[in-house]
PQR file of N, CA, C, O and H, with PARSE charges and radii, in Angstrom:
ATOM      1  N   MET A   1       0.884  -8.992  35.181 -0.4000 1.5000
ATOM      2  CA  MET A   1      -0.084  -7.941  34.870 -0.0000 2.0000
ATOM      3  C   MET A   1       0.612  -6.619  34.536  0.5500 1.7000
ATOM      4  O   MET A   1       0.188  -5.892  33.637 -0.5500 1.4000
ATOM      5  N   LYS A   2       1.687  -6.319  35.275 -0.4000 1.5000
ATOM      6  CA  LYS A   2       2.373  -5.039  35.079 -0.0000 2.0000
ATOM      7  C   LYS A   2       2.930  -4.913  33.662  0.5500 1.7000
ATOM      8  O   LYS A   2       2.913  -3.826  33.086 -0.5500 1.4000
ATOM      9  H   LYS A   2       2.032  -6.910  36.005  0.4000 1.0000
ATOM     10  N   GLY A   3       3.425  -6.018  33.096 -0.4000 1.5000
ATOM     11  CA  GLY A   3       4.071  -5.990  31.784 -0.0000 2.0000
ATOM     12  C   GLY A   3       3.110  -5.798  30.621  0.5500 1.7000
ATOM     13  O   GLY A   3       3.500  -5.280  29.574 -0.5500 1.4000
ATOM     14  H   GLY A   3       3.439  -6.901  33.564  0.4000 1.0000
ATOM     15  N   LYS A   4       1.855  -6.212  30.793 -0.4000 1.5000
ATOM     16  CA  LYS A   4       0.912  -6.207  29.669 -0.0000 2.0000
ATOM     17  C   LYS A   4       0.613  -4.821  29.090  0.5500 1.7000
ATOM     18  O   LYS A   4       0.730  -4.646  27.877 -0.5500 1.4000
ATOM     19  H   LYS A   4       1.539  -6.633  31.643  0.4000 1.0000
ATOM     20  N   PRO A   5       0.232  -3.831  29.901 -0.5600 1.5000
ATOM     21  CA  PRO A   5      -0.055  -2.517  29.324  0.2800 2.0000
ATOM     22  C   PRO A   5       1.143  -1.924  28.594  0.5500 1.7000
ATOM     23  O   PRO A   5       1.000  -1.288  27.550 -0.5500 1.4000
ATOM     24  N   VAL A   6       2.325  -2.142  29.162 -0.4000 1.5000
ATOM     25  CA  VAL A   6       3.559  -1.644  28.541 -0.0000 2.0000
ATOM     26  C   VAL A   6       3.741  -2.308  27.180  0.5500 1.7000
ATOM     27  O   VAL A   6       4.096  -1.649  26.203 -0.5500 1.4000
ATOM     28  H   VAL A   6       2.442  -2.658  30.011  0.4000 1.0000
ATOM     29  N   HIS A   7       3.494  -3.618  27.121 -0.4000 1.5000
ATOM     30  CA  HIS A   7       3.642  -4.367  25.878 -0.0000 2.0000
ATOM     31  C   HIS A   7       2.663  -3.847  24.826  0.5500 1.7000
ATOM     32  O   HIS A   7       3.031  -3.645  23.668 -0.5500 1.4000
ATOM     33  H   HIS A   7       3.205  -4.153  27.915  0.4000 1.0000
ATOM     34  N   ALA A   8       1.416  -3.635  25.239 -0.4000 1.5000
ATOM     35  CA  ALA A   8       0.377  -3.136  24.335 -0.0000 2.0000
ATOM     36  C   ALA A   8       0.754  -1.748  23.821  0.5500 1.7000
ATOM     37  O   ALA A   8       0.587  -1.448  22.639 -0.5500 1.4000
ATOM     38  H   ALA A   8       1.117  -3.799  26.179  0.4000 1.0000
ATOM     39  N   ASP A   9       1.266  -0.906  24.720 -0.4000 1.5000
ATOM     40  CA  ASP A   9       1.668   0.445  24.357 -0.0000 2.0000
ATOM     41  C   ASP A   9       2.821   0.394  23.353  0.5500 1.7000
ATOM     42  O   ASP A   9       2.851   1.145  22.378 -0.5500 1.4000
ATOM     43  H   ASP A   9       1.402  -1.150  25.680  0.4000 1.0000
ATOM     44  N   CYS A  10       3.762  -0.506  23.615 -0.4000 1.5000
ATOM     45  CA  CYS A  10       4.901  -0.678  22.725 -0.0000 2.0000
ATOM     46  C   CYS A  10       4.442  -1.108  21.334  0.5500 1.7000
ATOM     47  O   CYS A  10       4.907  -0.591  20.318 -0.5500 1.4000
ATOM     48  H   CYS A  10       3.737  -1.116  24.407  0.4000 1.0000
ATOM     49  N   LEU A  11       3.535  -2.049  21.316 -0.4000 1.5000
ATOM     50  CA  LEU A  11       3.012  -2.592  20.069 -0.0000 2.0000
ATOM     51  C   LEU A  11       2.289  -1.494  19.286  0.5500 1.7000
ATOM     52  O   LEU A  11       2.462  -1.365  18.074 -0.5500 1.4000
ATOM     53  H   LEU A  11       3.156  -2.468  22.141  0.4000 1.0000
ATOM     54  N   LEU A  12       1.480  -0.710  19.993 -0.4000 1.5000
ATOM     55  CA  LEU A  12       0.727   0.378  19.382 -0.0000 2.0000
ATOM     56  C   LEU A  12       1.680   1.416  18.791  0.5500 1.7000
ATOM     57  O   LEU A  12       1.483   1.894  17.674 -0.5500 1.4000
ATOM     58  H   LEU A  12       1.339  -0.815  20.978  0.4000 1.0000
ATOM     59  N   ARG A  13       2.712   1.752  19.559 -0.4000 1.5000
ATOM     60  CA  ARG A  13       3.695   2.730  19.085 -0.0000 2.0000
ATOM     61  C   ARG A  13       4.416   2.212  17.859  0.5500 1.7000
ATOM     62  O   ARG A  13       4.672   2.959  16.915 -0.5500 1.4000
ATOM     63  H   ARG A  13       2.871   1.363  20.466  0.4000 1.0000
ATOM     64  N   TRP A  14       4.744   0.926  17.875 -0.4000 1.5000
ATOM     65  CA  TRP A  14       5.457   0.302  16.750 -0.0000 2.0000
ATOM     66  C   TRP A  14       4.594   0.334  15.508  0.5500 1.7000
ATOM     67  O   TRP A  14       5.080   0.650  14.422 -0.5500 1.4000
ATOM     68  H   TRP A  14       4.536   0.318  18.641  0.4000 1.0000
ATOM     69  N   ARG A  15       3.305   0.008  15.654 -0.4000 1.5000
ATOM     70  CA  ARG A  15       2.367  -0.005  14.535 -0.0000 2.0000
ATOM     71  C   ARG A  15       2.216   1.405  13.963  0.5500 1.7000
ATOM     72  O   ARG A  15       2.226   1.596  12.747 -0.5500 1.4000
ATOM     73  H   ARG A  15       2.910  -0.249  16.537  0.4000 1.0000
ATOM     74  N   CYS A  16       2.077   2.389  14.856 -0.4000 1.5000
ATOM     75  CA  CYS A  16       1.948   3.787  14.431 -0.0000 2.0000
ATOM     76  C   CYS A  16       3.205   4.229  13.690  0.5500 1.7000
ATOM     77  O   CYS A  16       3.128   4.890  12.654 -0.5500 1.4000
ATOM     78  H   CYS A  16       2.069   2.234  15.843  0.4000 1.0000
ATOM     79  N   TRP A  17       4.351   3.861  14.227 -0.4000 1.5000
ATOM     80  CA  TRP A  17       5.627   4.228  13.620 -0.0000 2.0000
ATOM     81  C   TRP A  17       5.762   3.598  12.243  0.5500 1.7000
ATOM     82  O   TRP A  17       6.222   4.242  11.300 -0.5500 1.4000
ATOM     83  H   TRP A  17       4.414   3.324  15.069  0.4000 1.0000
ATOM     84  N   GLN A  18       5.359   2.339  12.130 -0.4000 1.5000
ATOM     85  CA  GLN A  18       5.399   1.625  10.855 -0.0000 2.0000
ATOM     86  C   GLN A  18       4.518   2.318   9.827  0.5500 1.7000
ATOM     87  O   GLN A  18       4.910   2.511   8.677 -0.5500 1.4000
ATOM     88  H   GLN A  18       4.985   1.816  12.896  0.4000 1.0000
ATOM     89  N   LEU A  19       3.315   2.691  10.267 -0.4000 1.5000
ATOM     90  CA  LEU A  19       2.352   3.352   9.396 -0.0000 2.0000
ATOM     91  C   LEU A  19       2.901   4.695   8.921  0.5500 1.7000
ATOM     92  O   LEU A  19       2.808   5.029   7.740 -0.5500 1.4000
ATOM     93  H   LEU A  19       2.996   2.535  11.201  0.4000 1.0000
ATOM     94  N   GLU A  20       3.477   5.465   9.853 -0.4000 1.5000
ATOM     95  CA  GLU A  20       4.069   6.764   9.519 -0.0000 2.0000
ATOM     96  C   GLU A  20       5.193   6.586   8.518  0.5500 1.7000
ATOM     97  O   GLU A  20       5.305   7.343   7.554 -0.5500 1.4000
ATOM     98  H   GLU A  20       3.553   5.194  10.813  0.4000 1.0000
ATOM     99  N   THR A  21       6.029   5.578   8.752 -0.4000 1.5000
ATOM    100  CA  THR A  21       7.166   5.323   7.881 -0.0000 2.0000
ATOM    101  C   THR A  21       6.696   4.942   6.487  0.5500 1.7000
ATOM    102  O   THR A  21       7.227   5.435   5.491 -0.5500 1.4000
ATOM    103  H   THR A  21       5.939   4.963   9.535  0.4000 1.0000
ATOM    104  N   ASP A  22       5.696   4.063   6.414 -0.4000 1.5000
ATOM    105  CA  ASP A  22       5.144   3.638   5.128 -0.0000 2.0000
ATOM    106  C   ASP A  22       4.552   4.814   4.371  0.5500 1.7000
ATOM    107  O   ASP A  22       4.782   4.973   3.172 -0.5500 1.4000
ATOM    108  H   ASP A  22       5.265   3.663   7.223  0.4000 1.0000
ATOM    109  N   THR A  23       3.781   5.646   5.086 -0.4000 1.5000
ATOM    110  CA  THR A  23       3.143   6.806   4.469 -0.0000 2.0000
ATOM    111  C   THR A  23       4.205   7.767   3.961  0.5500 1.7000
ATOM    112  O   THR A  23       4.113   8.269   2.842 -0.5500 1.4000
ATOM    113  H   THR A  23       3.594   5.517   6.060  0.4000 1.0000
ATOM    114  N   TRP A  24       5.219   8.022   4.790 -0.4000 1.5000
ATOM    115  CA  TRP A  24       6.289   8.936   4.428 -0.0000 2.0000
ATOM    116  C   TRP A  24       7.041   8.418   3.206  0.5500 1.7000
ATOM    117  O   TRP A  24       7.396   9.186   2.313 -0.5500 1.4000
ATOM    118  H   TRP A  24       5.295   7.614   5.700  0.4000 1.0000
ATOM    119  N   THR A  25       7.280   7.106   3.177 -0.4000 1.5000
ATOM    120  CA  THR A  25       7.984   6.488   2.058 -0.0000 2.0000
ATOM    121  C   THR A  25       7.166   6.641   0.780  0.5500 1.7000
ATOM    122  O   THR A  25       7.713   6.958  -0.277 -0.5500 1.4000
ATOM    123  H   THR A  25       6.991   6.482   3.902  0.4000 1.0000
ATOM    124  N   LEU A  26       5.864   6.418   0.875 -0.4000 1.5000
ATOM    125  CA  LEU A  26       4.979   6.551  -0.287 -0.0000 2.0000
ATOM    126  C   LEU A  26       4.938   7.995  -0.770  0.5500 1.7000
ATOM    127  O   LEU A  26       5.003   8.258  -1.970 -0.5500 1.4000
ATOM    128  H   LEU A  26       5.420   6.161   1.733  0.4000 1.0000
ATOM    129  N   MET A  27       4.830   8.929   0.174 -0.4000 1.5000
ATOM    130  CA  MET A  27       4.742  10.349  -0.167 -0.0000 2.0000
ATOM    131  C   MET A  27       6.033  10.829  -0.809  0.5500 1.7000
ATOM    132  O   MET A  27       6.021  11.684  -1.694 -0.5500 1.4000
ATOM    133  H   MET A  27       4.777   8.716   1.149  0.4000 1.0000
ATOM    134  N   ARG A  28       7.147  10.268  -0.353 -0.4000 1.5000
ATOM    135  CA  ARG A  28       8.447  10.650  -0.890 -0.0000 2.0000
ATOM    136  C   ARG A  28       8.626  10.071  -2.289  0.5500 1.7000
ATOM    137  O   ARG A  28       9.489  10.507  -3.051 -0.5500 1.4000
ATOM    138  H   ARG A  28       7.157   9.574   0.367  0.4000 1.0000
ATOM    139  N   GLY A  29       7.802   9.088  -2.610 -0.4000 1.5000
ATOM    140  CA  GLY A  29       7.837   8.488  -3.935 -0.0000 2.0000
ATOM    141  C   GLY A  29       8.991   7.516  -4.087  0.5500 1.7000
ATOM    142  O   GLY A  29       9.789   7.624  -5.018 -0.5500 1.4000
ATOM    143  H   GLY A  29       7.101   8.734  -1.991  0.4000 1.0000
ATOM    144  N   SER A  30       9.074   6.561  -3.159 -0.4000 1.5000
ATOM    145  CA  SER A  30      10.128   5.553  -3.234 -0.0000 2.0000
ATOM    146  C   SER A  30       9.947   4.706  -4.479  0.5500 1.7000
ATOM    147  O   SER A  30       8.826   4.538  -4.960 -0.5500 1.4000
ATOM    148  H   SER A  30       8.426   6.474  -2.403  0.4000 1.0000
ATOM    149  N   GLN A  31      11.026   4.177  -4.997 -0.4000 1.5000
ATOM    150  CA  GLN A  31      10.997   3.414  -6.239 -0.0000 2.0000
ATOM    151  C   GLN A  31      10.068   2.204  -6.165  0.5500 1.7000
ATOM    152  O   GLN A  31       9.270   2.021  -7.085 -0.5500 1.4000
ATOM    153  H   GLN A  31      11.937   4.314  -4.606  0.4000 1.0000
ATOM    154  N   PRO A  32      10.123   1.365  -5.125 -0.5600 1.5000
ATOM    155  CA  PRO A  32       9.213   0.208  -5.070  0.2800 2.0000
ATOM    156  C   PRO A  32       7.748   0.626  -5.124  0.5500 1.7000
ATOM    157  O   PRO A  32       6.952  -0.004  -5.820 -0.5500 1.4000
ATOM    158  N   ALA A  33       7.384   1.676  -4.400 -0.4000 1.5000
ATOM    159  CA  ALA A  33       5.994   2.154  -4.386 -0.0000 2.0000
ATOM    160  C   ALA A  33       5.595   2.634  -5.773  0.5500 1.7000
ATOM    161  O   ALA A  33       4.492   2.360  -6.244 -0.5500 1.4000
ATOM    162  H   ALA A  33       8.030   2.188  -3.835  0.4000 1.0000
ATOM    163  N   ARG A  34       6.502   3.350  -6.418 -0.4000 1.5000
ATOM    164  CA  ARG A  34       6.220   3.881  -7.748 -0.0000 2.0000
ATOM    165  C   ARG A  34       6.043   2.739  -8.743  0.5500 1.7000
ATOM    166  O   ARG A  34       5.140   2.762  -9.579 -0.5500 1.4000
ATOM    167  H   ARG A  34       7.399   3.573  -6.035  0.4000 1.0000
ATOM    168  N   ASN A  35       6.914   1.746  -8.641 -0.4000 1.5000
ATOM    169  CA  ASN A  35       6.816   0.573  -9.519 -0.0000 2.0000
ATOM    170  C   ASN A  35       5.499  -0.151  -9.291  0.5500 1.7000
ATOM    171  O   ASN A  35       4.842  -0.572 -10.243 -0.5500 1.4000
ATOM    172  H   ASN A  35       7.648   1.728  -7.961  0.4000 1.0000
ATOM    173  N   PHE A  36       5.121  -0.294  -8.045 -0.4000 1.5000
ATOM    174  CA  PHE A  36       3.885  -0.977  -7.669 -0.0000 2.0000
ATOM    175  C   PHE A  36       2.680  -0.257  -8.264  0.5500 1.7000
ATOM    176  O   PHE A  36       1.784  -0.888  -8.823 -0.5500 1.4000
ATOM    177  H   PHE A  36       5.655   0.048  -7.272  0.4000 1.0000
ATOM    178  N   LEU A  37       2.667   1.082  -8.138 -0.4000 1.5000
ATOM    179  CA  LEU A  37       1.563   1.878  -8.686 -0.0000 2.0000
ATOM    180  C   LEU A  37       1.523   1.766 -10.199  0.5500 1.7000
ATOM    181  O   LEU A  37       0.448   1.670 -10.791 -0.5500 1.4000
ATOM    182  H   LEU A  37       3.395   1.594  -7.683  0.4000 1.0000
ATOM    183  N   THR A  38       2.686   1.777 -10.824 -0.4000 1.5000
ATOM    184  CA  THR A  38       2.770   1.659 -12.282 -0.0000 2.0000
ATOM    185  C   THR A  38       2.187   0.331 -12.732  0.5500 1.7000
ATOM    186  O   THR A  38       1.442   0.269 -13.709 -0.5500 1.4000
ATOM    187  H   THR A  38       3.559   1.855 -10.343  0.4000 1.0000
ATOM    188  N   VAL A  39       2.530  -0.727 -12.015 -0.4000 1.5000
ATOM    189  CA  VAL A  39       2.021  -2.067 -12.343 -0.0000 2.0000
ATOM    190  C   VAL A  39       0.503  -2.098 -12.225  0.5500 1.7000
ATOM    191  O   VAL A  39      -0.176  -2.639 -13.098 -0.5500 1.4000
ATOM    192  H   VAL A  39       3.136  -0.676 -11.221  0.4000 1.0000
ATOM    193  N   ILE A  40      -0.034  -1.519 -11.151 -0.4000 1.5000
ATOM    194  CA  ILE A  40      -1.480  -1.485 -10.943 -0.0000 2.0000
ATOM    195  C   ILE A  40      -2.162  -0.728 -12.077  0.5500 1.7000
ATOM    196  O   ILE A  40      -3.181  -1.173 -12.605 -0.5500 1.4000
ATOM    197  H   ILE A  40       0.518  -1.080 -10.443  0.4000 1.0000
ATOM    198  N   ILE A  41      -1.593   0.424 -12.450 -0.4000 1.5000
ATOM    199  CA  ILE A  41      -2.168   1.236 -13.531 -0.0000 2.0000
ATOM    200  C   ILE A  41      -2.125   0.467 -14.846  0.5500 1.7000
ATOM    201  O   ILE A  41      -3.088   0.494 -15.613 -0.5500 1.4000
ATOM    202  H   ILE A  41      -0.765   0.786 -12.021  0.4000 1.0000
ATOM    203  N   LYS A  42      -1.024  -0.214 -15.109 -0.4000 1.5000
ATOM    204  CA  LYS A  42      -0.893  -1.004 -16.345 -0.0000 2.0000
ATOM    205  C   LYS A  42      -1.941  -2.115 -16.393  0.5500 1.7000
ATOM    206  O   LYS A  42      -2.574  -2.336 -17.426 -0.5500 1.4000
ATOM    207  H   LYS A  42      -0.242  -0.237 -14.486  0.4000 1.0000
ATOM    208  N   ILE A  43      -2.120  -2.815 -15.266 -0.4000 1.5000
ATOM    209  CA  ILE A  43      -3.112  -3.898 -15.192 -0.0000 2.0000
ATOM    210  C   ILE A  43      -4.505  -3.318 -15.423  0.5500 1.7000
ATOM    211  O   ILE A  43      -5.303  -3.876 -16.176 -0.5500 1.4000
ATOM    212  H   ILE A  43      -1.605  -2.635 -14.427  0.4000 1.0000
ATOM    213  N   PHE A  44      -4.787  -2.186 -14.765 -0.4000 1.5000
ATOM    214  CA  PHE A  44      -6.094  -1.542 -14.891 -0.0000 2.0000
ATOM    215  C   PHE A  44      -6.355  -1.142 -16.345  0.5500 1.7000
ATOM    216  O   PHE A  44      -7.446  -1.371 -16.868 -0.5500 1.4000
ATOM    217  H   PHE A  44      -4.138  -1.732 -14.154  0.4000 1.0000
ATOM    218  N   ASN A  45      -5.356  -0.547 -16.992 -0.4000 1.5000
ATOM    219  CA  ASN A  45      -5.495  -0.130 -18.379 -0.0000 2.0000
ATOM    220  C   ASN A  45      -5.691  -1.316 -19.311  0.5500 1.7000
ATOM    221  O   ASN A  45      -6.508  -1.252 -20.229 -0.5500 1.4000
ATOM    222  H   ASN A  45      -4.470  -0.361 -16.567  0.4000 1.0000
ATOM    223  N   SER A  46      -4.953  -2.397 -19.086 -0.4000 1.5000
ATOM    224  CA  SER A  46      -5.088  -3.579 -19.935 -0.0000 2.0000
ATOM    225  C   SER A  46      -6.457  -4.226 -19.735  0.5500 1.7000
ATOM    226  O   SER A  46      -7.027  -4.771 -20.680 -0.5500 1.4000
ATOM    227  H   SER A  46      -4.289  -2.449 -18.340  0.4000 1.0000
ATOM    228  N   LEU A  47      -6.989  -4.171 -18.512 -0.4000 1.5000
ATOM    229  CA  LEU A  47      -8.332  -4.702 -18.248 -0.0000 2.0000
ATOM    230  C   LEU A  47      -9.370  -3.893 -19.016  0.5500 1.7000
ATOM    231  O   LEU A  47     -10.313  -4.452 -19.577 -0.5500 1.4000
ATOM    232  H   LEU A  47      -6.526  -3.728 -17.745  0.4000 1.0000
ATOM    233  N   ARG A  48      -9.193  -2.583 -19.037 -0.4000 1.5000
ATOM    234  CA  ARG A  48     -10.125  -1.712 -19.758 -0.0000 2.0000
ATOM    235  C   ARG A  48     -10.042  -1.974 -21.257  0.5500 1.7000
ATOM    236  O   ARG A  48     -11.057  -1.944 -21.953 -0.5500 1.4000
ATOM    237  H   ARG A  48      -8.427  -2.129 -18.582  0.4000 1.0000
ATOM    238  N   THR A  49      -8.847  -2.230 -21.749 -0.4000 1.5000
ATOM    239  CA  THR A  49      -8.656  -2.534 -23.165 -0.0000 2.0000
ATOM    240  C   THR A  49      -9.360  -3.837 -23.523  0.5500 1.7000
ATOM    241  O   THR A  49     -10.038  -3.925 -24.546 -0.5500 1.4000
ATOM    242  H   THR A  49      -8.023  -2.255 -21.184  0.4000 1.0000
ATOM    243  N   ILE A  50      -9.195  -4.850 -22.672 -0.4000 1.5000
ATOM    244  CA  ILE A  50      -9.838  -6.150 -22.886 -0.0000 2.0000
ATOM    245  C   ILE A  50     -11.362  -5.961 -22.893  0.5500 1.7000
ATOM    246  O   ILE A  50     -12.069  -6.547 -23.712 -0.5500 1.4000
ATOM    247  H   ILE A  50      -8.644  -4.779 -21.840  0.4000 1.0000
ATOM    248  N   GLU A  51     -11.852  -5.125 -21.958 -0.4000 1.5000
ATOM    249  CA  GLU A  51     -13.281  -4.834 -21.849 -0.0000 2.0000
ATOM    250  C   GLU A  51     -13.809  -4.235 -23.161  0.5500 1.7000
ATOM    251  O   GLU A  51     -14.883  -4.604 -23.635 -0.5500 1.4000
ATOM    252  H   GLU A  51     -11.278  -4.648 -21.292  0.4000 1.0000
ATOM    253  N   LYS A  52     -13.041  -3.314 -23.734 -0.4000 1.5000
ATOM    254  CA  LYS A  52     -13.444  -2.660 -24.993 -0.0000 2.0000
ATOM    255  C   LYS A  52     -13.504  -3.661 -26.138  0.5500 1.7000
ATOM    256  O   LYS A  52     -14.375  -3.576 -27.003 -0.5500 1.4000
ATOM    257  H   LYS A  52     -12.168  -3.014 -23.349  0.4000 1.0000
ATOM    258  N   ILE A  53     -12.575  -4.606 -26.137 -0.4000 1.5000
ATOM    259  CA  ILE A  53     -12.531  -5.612 -27.207 -0.0000 2.0000
ATOM    260  C   ILE A  53     -13.687  -6.600 -27.040  0.5500 1.7000
ATOM    261  O   ILE A  53     -14.340  -6.976 -28.013 -0.5500 1.4000
ATOM    262  H   ILE A  53     -11.868  -4.675 -25.434  0.4000 1.0000
ATOM    263  N   VAL A  54     -13.931  -7.015 -25.786 -0.4000 1.5000
ATOM    264  CA  VAL A  54     -14.944  -8.045 -25.510 -0.0000 2.0000
ATOM    265  C   VAL A  54     -16.366  -7.467 -25.574  0.5500 1.7000
ATOM    266  O   VAL A  54     -17.299  -8.160 -25.979 -0.5500 1.4000
ATOM    267  H   VAL A  54     -13.401  -6.709 -24.996  0.4000 1.0000
ATOM    268  N   ALA A  55     -16.527  -6.213 -25.179 -0.4000 1.5000
ATOM    269  CA  ALA A  55     -17.856  -5.587 -25.087 -0.0000 2.0000
ATOM    270  C   ALA A  55     -18.704  -5.716 -26.368  0.5500 1.7000
ATOM    271  O   ALA A  55     -19.864  -6.116 -26.272 -0.5500 1.4000
ATOM    272  H   ALA A  55     -15.768  -5.650 -24.850  0.4000 1.0000
ATOM    273  N   PRO A  56     -18.175  -5.395 -27.556 -0.5600 1.5000
ATOM    274  CA  PRO A  56     -19.021  -5.473 -28.753  0.2800 2.0000
ATOM    275  C   PRO A  56     -19.461  -6.906 -29.096  0.5500 1.7000
ATOM    276  O   PRO A  56     -20.495  -7.098 -29.736 -0.5500 1.4000
ATOM    277  N   ILE A  57     -18.691  -7.894 -28.678 -0.4000 1.5000
ATOM    278  CA  ILE A  57     -18.998  -9.290 -29.043 -0.0000 2.0000
ATOM    279  C   ILE A  57     -20.242  -9.771 -28.310  0.5500 1.7000
ATOM    280  O   ILE A  57     -20.658 -10.917 -28.485 -0.5500 1.4000
ATOM    281  H   ILE A  57     -17.851  -7.737 -28.158  0.4000 1.0000
TER
END
């Protein structure tokens, strides 16, 4: 019983730390994040282009 709260606290701290690290990495504009966003934007733009082509048909 004694170990459980400590374990939960550790897990919570680890999750918070991970989240902070991820957010900080994104805010700093790390290359993988930037590439990922670029890919998403490209996919979104190509979907809109396809929509414009298909819409009149």
